C-alpha positions in Angstrom: 132.4 89.6 69.5 131.6 93.0 70.7 132.9 96.3 69.3 132.4 99.9 70.4 131.3 102.3 67.8 130.4 105.9 68.6 130.4 105.1 72.3 127.8 102.3 71.8 128.7 98.6 72.4 127.6 96.5 69.4 127.6 92.7 69.3 128.5 91.3 65.9 126.6 88.3 64.7 128.5 85.3 63.4 127.7 86.4 59.8 129.0 89.9 60.4 132.1 88.5 62.0 132.7 86.2 59.0 132.1 89.0 56.6 134.6 91.2 58.4 137.1 88.4 58.4 136.8 87.8 54.7 137.0 91.5 53.9 140.3 91.7 55.9 141.6 88.5 54.3 141.0 90.1 50.9 142.8 93.3 51.8 145.7 91.3 53.0 145.8 89.1 49.8 145.8 92.2 47.6 148.6 93.7 49.6 150.6 90.5 49.2 150.1 90.4 45.5 151.2 94.0 45.1 154.4 93.3 47.1 155.1 90.1 45.3 154.6 90.9 41.6 158.1 92.4 41.2 159.7 89.2 42.4 157.9 86.9 40.0 157.5 88.9 36.8 159.9 90.1 34.2 160.6 93.8 34.3 158.4 94.6 31.2 155.5 92.5 32.6 155.9 94.1 36.0 155.8 97.6 34.5 152.7 96.7 32.5 150.8 95.1 35.4 151.9 96.7 38.6 149.1 99.4 38.6 146.5 97.2 36.8 143.7 96.8 39.4 142.0 94.1 37.4 145.1 92.0 37.4 145.7 92.6 41.1 142.1 91.6 42.0 142.2 88.4 39.8 145.6 87.4 41.2 144.3 87.9 44.8 141.2 85.8 44.0 143.5 83.1 42.5 145.8 83.3 45.5 142.9 82.6 47.9 141.6 79.8 45.7 145.1 78.2 45.6 145.0 78.1 49.4 141.4 77.3 50.1 140.8 74.7 47.3 144.3 73.3 46.6 145.9 73.7 50.1 148.9 75.4 48.8 151.5 77.1 51.1 151.0 80.8 51.1 154.3 81.8 49.5 153.9 79.3 46.7 150.2 80.3 46.2 151.3 83.9 45.7 153.9 82.9 43.1 151.5 80.6 41.3 148.6 83.2 41.3 150.9 85.9 39.9 152.3 83.7 37.1 149.0 82.1 36.3 147.1 85.4 36.0 149.8 87.4 34.4 149.6 84.9 31.5 146.1 86.1 30.8 147.1 89.7 30.7 150.3 89.4 28.7 150.3 90.6 25.1 
């Protein structure tokens, strides 16, 4: 794949392309977790965890694991990740 940066054409290696893909995938997963937590948590849990970056990162990691390792459908993987990881953060 070729990109243009500062007027120069640059060809990405397969490794650079893979890294860029994984980075965008992580950004998307985090956004989906942030949008989904209100739907799957009780109001008090939601208020406690909605801005907790550690929780969001762990839930996004669990989401990707659910899909890649267990073959879960995306919507179910989001729900499972949020519920699983929230149990580790609840008081």
